[in-house]
TORKOL-4160 file (C-alpha; in steps of 0.2 Angstrom, whole numbers, padded with zeros to 4 digits, m for minus):
301
<pt num="1" X="0091" Y="m0007" Z="m0175"/>
<pt num="2" X="0074" Y="m0006" Z="m0183"/>
<pt num="3" X="0070" Y="0003" Z="m0199"/>
<pt num="4" X="0053" Y="0011" Z="m0203"/>
<pt num="5" X="0047" Y="0022" Z="m0217"/>
<pt num="6" X="0045" Y="0040" Z="m0211"/>
<pt num="7" X="0029" Y="0050" Z="m0214"/>
<pt num="8" X="0030" Y="0057" Z="m0231"/>
<pt num="9" X="0024" Y="0075" Z="m0226"/>
<pt num="10" X="0040" Y="0076" Z="m0214"/>
<pt num="11" X="0052" Y="0073" Z="m0228"/>
<pt num="12" X="0053" Y="0089" Z="m0237"/>
<pt num="13" X="0066" Y="0084" Z="m0250"/>
<pt num="14" X="0057" Y="0068" Z="m0256"/>
<pt num="15" X="0056" Y="0066" Z="m0275"/>
<pt num="16" X="0069" Y="0080" Z="m0278"/>
<pt num="17" X="0084" Y="0072" Z="m0269"/>
<pt num="18" X="0097" Y="0060" Z="m0278"/>
<pt num="19" X="0114" Y="0053" Z="m0274"/>
<pt num="20" X="0129" Y="0056" Z="m0284"/>
<pt num="21" X="0125" Y="0041" Z="m0295"/>
<pt num="22" X="0108" Y="0048" Z="m0300"/>
<pt num="23" X="0098" Y="0036" Z="m0288"/>
<pt num="24" X="0083" Y="0044" Z="m0279"/>
<pt num="25" X="0084" Y="0045" Z="m0261"/>
<pt num="26" X="0070" Y="0042" Z="m0249"/>
<pt num="27" X="0068" Y="0043" Z="m0230"/>
<pt num="28" X="0069" Y="0029" Z="m0217"/>
<pt num="29" X="0068" Y="0031" Z="m0199"/>
<pt num="30" X="0078" Y="0021" Z="m0186"/>
<pt num="31" X="0077" Y="0018" Z="m0168"/>
<pt num="32" X="0088" Y="0008" Z="m0156"/>
<pt num="33" X="0077" Y="m0001" Z="m0143"/>
<pt num="34" X="0081" Y="0004" Z="m0126"/>
<pt num="35" X="0092" Y="0019" Z="m0130"/>
<pt num="36" X="0081" Y="0033" Z="m0136"/>
<pt num="37" X="0063" Y="0037" Z="m0139"/>
<pt num="38" X="0068" Y="0048" Z="m0154"/>
<pt num="39" X="0069" Y="0041" Z="m0171"/>
<pt num="40" X="0083" Y="0046" Z="m0183"/>
<pt num="41" X="0079" Y="0050" Z="m0200"/>
<pt num="42" X="0090" Y="0046" Z="m0215"/>
<pt num="43" X="0088" Y="0049" Z="m0234"/>
<pt num="44" X="0094" Y="0033" Z="m0242"/>
<pt num="45" X="0098" Y="0028" Z="m0260"/>
<pt num="46" X="0085" Y="0017" Z="m0268"/>
<pt num="47" X="0095" Y="0003" Z="m0276"/>
<pt num="48" X="0094" Y="0001" Z="m0295"/>
<pt num="49" X="0098" Y="m0013" Z="m0307"/>
<pt num="50" X="0113" Y="m0003" Z="m0313"/>
<pt num="51" X="0119" Y="0000" Z="m0295"/>
<pt num="52" X="0118" Y="m0018" Z="m0291"/>
<pt num="53" X="0128" Y="m0022" Z="m0307"/>
<pt num="54" X="0141" Y="m0010" Z="m0302"/>
<pt num="55" X="0141" Y="m0017" Z="m0284"/>
<pt num="56" X="0137" Y="0001" Z="m0277"/>
<pt num="57" X="0130" Y="0000" Z="m0260"/>
<pt num="58" X="0116" Y="0013" Z="m0255"/>
<pt num="59" X="0122" Y="0029" Z="m0248"/>
<pt num="60" X="0114" Y="0039" Z="m0234"/>
<pt num="61" X="0113" Y="0056" Z="m0226"/>
<pt num="62" X="0105" Y="0063" Z="m0210"/>
<pt num="63" X="0088" Y="0070" Z="m0215"/>
<pt num="64" X="0088" Y="0084" Z="m0203"/>
<pt num="65" X="0105" Y="0090" Z="m0207"/>
<pt num="66" X="0103" Y="0089" Z="m0225"/>
<pt num="67" X="0086" Y="0098" Z="m0225"/>
<pt num="68" X="0093" Y="0112" Z="m0215"/>
<pt num="69" X="0108" Y="0114" Z="m0227"/>
<pt num="70" X="0097" Y="0114" Z="m0242"/>
<pt num="71" X="0085" Y="0127" Z="m0234"/>
<pt num="72" X="0100" Y="0138" Z="m0229"/>
<pt num="73" X="0108" Y="0137" Z="m0246"/>
<pt num="74" X="0091" Y="0142" Z="m0255"/>
<pt num="75" X="0088" Y="0156" Z="m0243"/>
<pt num="76" X="0106" Y="0163" Z="m0245"/>
<pt num="77" X="0103" Y="0162" Z="m0264"/>
<pt num="78" X="0086" Y="0171" Z="m0264"/>
<pt num="79" X="0092" Y="0184" Z="m0251"/>
<pt num="80" X="0108" Y="0189" Z="m0261"/>
<pt num="81" X="0103" Y="0205" Z="m0270"/>
<pt num="82" X="0119" Y="0202" Z="m0282"/>
<pt num="83" X="0113" Y="0184" Z="m0287"/>
<pt num="84" X="0095" Y="0189" Z="m0289"/>
<pt num="85" X="0100" Y="0204" Z="m0300"/>
<pt num="86" X="0111" Y="0192" Z="m0310"/>
<pt num="87" X="0097" Y="0179" Z="m0314"/>
<pt num="88" X="0084" Y="0193" Z="m0317"/>
<pt num="89" X="0095" Y="0200" Z="m0330"/>
<pt num="90" X="0096" Y="0182" Z="m0338"/>
<pt num="91" X="0077" Y="0183" Z="m0338"/>
<pt num="92" X="0078" Y="0199" Z="m0348"/>
<pt num="93" X="0073" Y="0211" Z="m0334"/>
<pt num="94" X="0082" Y="0227" Z="m0337"/>
<pt num="95" X="0070" Y="0241" Z="m0331"/>
<pt num="96" X="0062" Y="0247" Z="m0315"/>
<pt num="97" X="0055" Y="0230" Z="m0312"/>
<pt num="98" X="0073" Y="0224" Z="m0310"/>
<pt num="99" X="0076" Y="0236" Z="m0296"/>
<pt num="100" X="0059" Y="0232" Z="m0288"/>
<pt num="101" X="0062" Y="0214" Z="m0287"/>
<pt num="102" X="0080" Y="0215" Z="m0281"/>
<pt num="103" X="0074" Y="0226" Z="m0266"/>
<pt num="104" X="0062" Y="0212" Z="m0261"/>
<pt num="105" X="0075" Y="0198" Z="m0260"/>
<pt num="106" X="0079" Y="0200" Z="m0242"/>
<pt num="107" X="0060" Y="0199" Z="m0237"/>
<pt num="108" X="0058" Y="0184" Z="m0248"/>
<pt num="109" X="0072" Y="0175" Z="m0240"/>
<pt num="110" X="0066" Y="0179" Z="m0222"/>
<pt num="111" X="0049" Y="0172" Z="m0228"/>
<pt num="112" X="0055" Y="0154" Z="m0226"/>
<pt num="113" X="0055" Y="0156" Z="m0207"/>
<pt num="114" X="0036" Y="0158" Z="m0207"/>
<pt num="115" X="0031" Y="0144" Z="m0219"/>
<pt num="116" X="0023" Y="0129" Z="m0211"/>
<pt num="117" X="0033" Y="0113" Z="m0213"/>
<pt num="118" X="0019" Y="0105" Z="m0222"/>
<pt num="119" X="0019" Y="0119" Z="m0235"/>
<pt num="120" X="0038" Y="0120" Z="m0236"/>
<pt num="121" X="0039" Y="0104" Z="m0245"/>
<pt num="122" X="0028" Y="0110" Z="m0259"/>
<pt num="123" X="0038" Y="0127" Z="m0260"/>
<pt num="124" X="0054" Y="0117" Z="m0262"/>
<pt num="125" X="0047" Y="0106" Z="m0275"/>
<pt num="126" X="0042" Y="0121" Z="m0285"/>
<pt num="127" X="0059" Y="0131" Z="m0282"/>
<pt num="128" X="0071" Y="0116" Z="m0285"/>
<pt num="129" X="0072" Y="0105" Z="m0300"/>
<pt num="130" X="0084" Y="0092" Z="m0291"/>
<pt num="131" X="0097" Y="0090" Z="m0278"/>
<pt num="132" X="0112" Y="0079" Z="m0279"/>
<pt num="133" X="0123" Y="0073" Z="m0264"/>
<pt num="134" X="0141" Y="0068" Z="m0266"/>
<pt num="135" X="0155" Y="0065" Z="m0254"/>
<pt num="136" X="0160" Y="0083" Z="m0253"/>
<pt num="137" X="0146" Y="0093" Z="m0262"/>
<pt num="138" X="0128" Y="0097" Z="m0262"/>
<pt num="139" X="0122" Y="0103" Z="m0279"/>
<pt num="140" X="0105" Y="0111" Z="m0280"/>
<pt num="141" X="0097" Y="0115" Z="m0297"/>
<pt num="142" X="0085" Y="0130" Z="m0295"/>
<pt num="143" X="0070" Y="0134" Z="m0306"/>
<pt num="144" X="0072" Y="0152" Z="m0309"/>
<pt num="145" X="0054" Y="0156" Z="m0315"/>
<pt num="146" X="0048" Y="0149" Z="m0298"/>
<pt num="147" X="0061" Y="0159" Z="m0289"/>
<pt num="148" X="0055" Y="0175" Z="m0298"/>
<pt num="149" X="0037" Y="0171" Z="m0293"/>
<pt num="150" X="0042" Y="0167" Z="m0275"/>
<pt num="151" X="0051" Y="0184" Z="m0273"/>
<pt num="152" X="0034" Y="0192" Z="m0280"/>
<pt num="153" X="0024" Y="0182" Z="m0268"/>
<pt num="154" X="0017" Y="0192" Z="m0253"/>
<pt num="155" X="0017" Y="0177" Z="m0241"/>
<pt num="156" X="m0002" Y="0176" Z="m0240"/>
<pt num="157" X="m0010" Y="0159" Z="m0242"/>
<pt num="158" X="m0001" Y="0145" Z="m0251"/>
<pt num="159" X="0013" Y="0147" Z="m0264"/>
<pt num="160" X="0006" Y="0139" Z="m0279"/>
<pt num="161" X="0018" Y="0133" Z="m0292"/>
<pt num="162" X="0016" Y="0135" Z="m0311"/>
<pt num="163" X="0020" Y="0117" Z="m0317"/>
<pt num="164" X="0016" Y="0121" Z="m0335"/>
<pt num="165" X="0030" Y="0133" Z="m0336"/>
<pt num="166" X="0043" Y="0121" Z="m0328"/>
<pt num="167" X="0049" Y="0113" Z="m0345"/>
<pt num="168" X="0054" Y="0130" Z="m0351"/>
<pt num="169" X="0061" Y="0138" Z="m0336"/>
<pt num="170" X="0080" Y="0143" Z="m0335"/>
<pt num="171" X="0089" Y="0135" Z="m0321"/>
<pt num="172" X="0104" Y="0140" Z="m0309"/>
<pt num="173" X="0116" Y="0128" Z="m0300"/>
<pt num="174" X="0120" Y="0131" Z="m0281"/>
<pt num="175" X="0135" Y="0121" Z="m0278"/>
<pt num="176" X="0138" Y="0119" Z="m0259"/>
<pt num="177" X="0155" Y="0112" Z="m0254"/>
<pt num="178" X="0148" Y="0102" Z="m0240"/>
<pt num="179" X="0149" Y="0083" Z="m0236"/>
<pt num="180" X="0132" Y="0076" Z="m0233"/>
<pt num="181" X="0134" Y="0058" Z="m0238"/>
<pt num="182" X="0138" Y="0045" Z="m0224"/>
<pt num="183" X="0146" Y="0028" Z="m0225"/>
<pt num="184" X="0136" Y="0017" Z="m0214"/>
<pt num="185" X="0135" Y="0026" Z="m0198"/>
<pt num="186" X="0151" Y="0035" Z="m0200"/>
<pt num="187" X="0153" Y="0053" Z="m0206"/>
<pt num="188" X="0165" Y="0052" Z="m0221"/>
<pt num="189" X="0181" Y="0063" Z="m0218"/>
<pt num="190" X="0197" Y="0063" Z="m0229"/>
<pt num="191" X="0208" Y="0056" Z="m0215"/>
<pt num="192" X="0218" Y="0040" Z="m0219"/>
<pt num="193" X="0232" Y="0032" Z="m0209"/>
<pt num="194" X="0250" Y="0035" Z="m0215"/>
<pt num="195" X="0256" Y="0022" Z="m0227"/>
<pt num="196" X="0274" Y="0017" Z="m0230"/>
<pt num="197" X="0280" Y="0026" Z="m0245"/>
<pt num="198" X="0297" Y="0026" Z="m0253"/>
<pt num="199" X="0304" Y="0044" Z="m0256"/>
<pt num="200" X="0292" Y="0052" Z="m0243"/>
<pt num="201" X="0302" Y="0066" Z="m0236"/>
<pt num="202" X="0292" Y="0080" Z="m0226"/>
<pt num="203" X="0297" Y="0097" Z="m0231"/>
<pt num="204" X="0304" Y="0106" Z="m0215"/>
<pt num="205" X="0298" Y="0123" Z="m0222"/>
<pt num="206" X="0280" Y="0117" Z="m0225"/>
<pt num="207" X="0279" Y="0108" Z="m0208"/>
<pt num="208" X="0285" Y="0123" Z="m0200"/>
<pt num="209" X="0271" Y="0133" Z="m0208"/>
<pt num="210" X="0258" Y="0121" Z="m0202"/>
<pt num="211" X="0265" Y="0122" Z="m0185"/>
<pt num="212" X="0265" Y="0141" Z="m0186"/>
<pt num="213" X="0247" Y="0141" Z="m0191"/>
<pt num="214" X="0242" Y="0131" Z="m0176"/>
<pt num="215" X="0251" Y="0142" Z="m0165"/>
<pt num="216" X="0243" Y="0157" Z="m0172"/>
<pt num="217" X="0226" Y="0149" Z="m0170"/>
<pt num="218" X="0230" Y="0146" Z="m0152"/>
<pt num="219" X="0235" Y="0164" Z="m0150"/>
<pt num="220" X="0218" Y="0170" Z="m0158"/>
<pt num="221" X="0209" Y="0159" Z="m0146"/>
<pt num="222" X="0217" Y="0165" Z="m0130"/>
<pt num="223" X="0219" Y="0184" Z="m0134"/>
<pt num="224" X="0201" Y="0187" Z="m0138"/>
<pt num="225" X="0203" Y="0206" Z="m0134"/>
<pt num="226" X="0215" Y="0210" Z="m0147"/>
<pt num="227" X="0213" Y="0213" Z="m0166"/>
<pt num="228" X="0222" Y="0203" Z="m0179"/>
<pt num="229" X="0234" Y="0218" Z="m0182"/>
<pt num="230" X="0238" Y="0219" Z="m0163"/>
<pt num="231" X="0241" Y="0200" Z="m0163"/>
<pt num="232" X="0252" Y="0201" Z="m0178"/>
<pt num="233" X="0262" Y="0216" Z="m0170"/>
<pt num="234" X="0266" Y="0204" Z="m0155"/>
<pt num="235" X="0275" Y="0193" Z="m0167"/>
<pt num="236" X="0283" Y="0208" Z="m0177"/>
<pt num="237" X="0273" Y="0201" Z="m0192"/>
<pt num="238" X="0263" Y="0211" Z="m0204"/>
<pt num="239" X="0244" Y="0208" Z="m0203"/>
<pt num="240" X="0244" Y="0201" Z="m0221"/>
<pt num="241" X="0257" Y="0188" Z="m0216"/>
<pt num="242" X="0248" Y="0184" Z="m0200"/>
<pt num="243" X="0231" Y="0181" Z="m0209"/>
<pt num="244" X="0239" Y="0171" Z="m0224"/>
<pt num="245" X="0247" Y="0159" Z="m0211"/>
<pt num="246" X="0232" Y="0158" Z="m0200"/>
<pt num="247" X="0220" Y="0152" Z="m0214"/>
<pt num="248" X="0231" Y="0137" Z="m0217"/>
<pt num="249" X="0221" Y="0130" Z="m0202"/>
<pt num="250" X="0207" Y="0128" Z="m0215"/>
<pt num="251" X="0216" Y="0117" Z="m0227"/>
<pt num="252" X="0207" Y="0100" Z="m0231"/>
<pt num="253" X="0212" Y="0087" Z="m0218"/>
<pt num="254" X="0220" Y="0076" Z="m0231"/>
<pt num="255" X="0231" Y="0091" Z="m0238"/>
<pt num="256" X="0237" Y="0094" Z="m0220"/>
<pt num="257" X="0241" Y="0076" Z="m0217"/>
<pt num="258" X="0250" Y="0075" Z="m0234"/>
<pt num="259" X="0261" Y="0089" Z="m0229"/>
<pt num="260" X="0265" Y="0082" Z="m0213"/>
<pt num="261" X="0268" Y="0064" Z="m0220"/>
<pt num="262" X="0279" Y="0071" Z="m0234"/>
<pt num="263" X="0268" Y="0065" Z="m0248"/>
<pt num="264" X="0262" Y="0081" Z="m0255"/>
<pt num="265" X="0266" Y="0086" Z="m0273"/>
<pt num="266" X="0284" Y="0092" Z="m0276"/>
<pt num="267" X="0277" Y="0108" Z="m0284"/>
<pt num="268" X="0270" Y="0114" Z="m0267"/>
<pt num="269" X="0282" Y="0126" Z="m0260"/>
<pt num="270" X="0281" Y="0137" Z="m0245"/>
<pt num="271" X="0278" Y="0153" Z="m0256"/>
<pt num="272" X="0264" Y="0144" Z="m0266"/>
<pt num="273" X="0255" Y="0138" Z="m0250"/>
<pt num="274" X="0256" Y="0155" Z="m0242"/>
<pt num="275" X="0252" Y="0166" Z="m0257"/>
<pt num="276" X="0238" Y="0155" Z="m0265"/>
<pt num="277" X="0221" Y="0163" Z="m0265"/>
<pt num="278" X="0215" Y="0149" Z="m0254"/>
<pt num="279" X="0196" Y="0144" Z="m0256"/>
<pt num="280" X="0186" Y="0136" Z="m0242"/>
<pt num="281" X="0181" Y="0122" Z="m0254"/>
<pt num="282" X="0192" Y="0107" Z="m0251"/>
<pt num="283" X="0190" Y="0100" Z="m0269"/>
<pt num="284" X="0196" Y="0117" Z="m0276"/>
<pt num="285" X="0210" Y="0117" Z="m0263"/>
<pt num="286" X="0216" Y="0101" Z="m0270"/>
<pt num="287" X="0215" Y="0106" Z="m0288"/>
<pt num="288" X="0224" Y="0123" Z="m0284"/>
<pt num="289" X="0238" Y="0115" Z="m0274"/>
<pt num="290" X="0241" Y="0101" Z="m0286"/>
<pt num="291" X="0233" Y="0086" Z="m0276"/>
<pt num="292" X="0223" Y="0073" Z="m0284"/>
<pt num="293" X="0204" Y="0073" Z="m0282"/>
<pt num="294" X="0196" Y="0062" Z="m0269"/>
<pt num="295" X="0189" Y="0045" Z="m0276"/>
<pt num="296" X="0170" Y="0044" Z="m0279"/>
<pt num="297" X="0161" Y="0035" Z="m0265"/>
<pt num="298" X="0158" Y="0017" Z="m0267"/>
<pt num="299" X="0154" Y="0013" Z="m0249"/>
<pt num="300" X="0137" Y="0014" Z="m0241"/>
<pt num="301" X="0125" Y="0001" Z="m0235"/>
């Protein structure tokens, strides 16, 4: 496999993207001779003296997927009237201007679809202070003074940043529960083989819940003409019970496997699992249900 530096203009996150150890990430493109004419782009950590001393290898993330995720997260933030009003209040807007700018947020978010890629890099450089990638999170620090200006912008011409104001701008953290980091050429997933462990006794009740969740998902997949309430009625369940068990399919893979292996925390009961206000964020699921956090990544290239 041959690695080459990609053209700078194609890499819209250059200079604002770092890995979870604070190392800047730049793009390399690779191609496998004889397999494909299309090159794959990756953002890869630049090795540092500290990283070498700690024996941390470089981490990498697919460039296209990472860029799409960042743009989607930024668009979602700017297009959310609730979040826009919240940060405008932080910037001391409290009169008719607050309502006027809030009404423009959807138009501003849709504007991303019309920005040429060559100009998009400059827009993101203005809107974003920095982005940090970790095993399960993408953290985007937004520069609110520029977000306000972007909402005011009419989309005509180039969006010019006000660099002189950056040092004094308030910021907002967009914390996206998504894994962008890859170890070597493999996508990192929290799936490990079962290890022998003394005292590992799977709970029949918890295992039954996971089995029911999978059966409910199969029912949803096959009976597409029925509502959730109608599906629940076929089992003589309440819609609430049906929904609570169904969503167990969205537990983190390591939590599901721990339940099946009998290595989950003793405090995890059927009632706690079903009644929990279950977030989609895997890290928050672990914290809520009493599981230890996943270790920080130390693999890479």
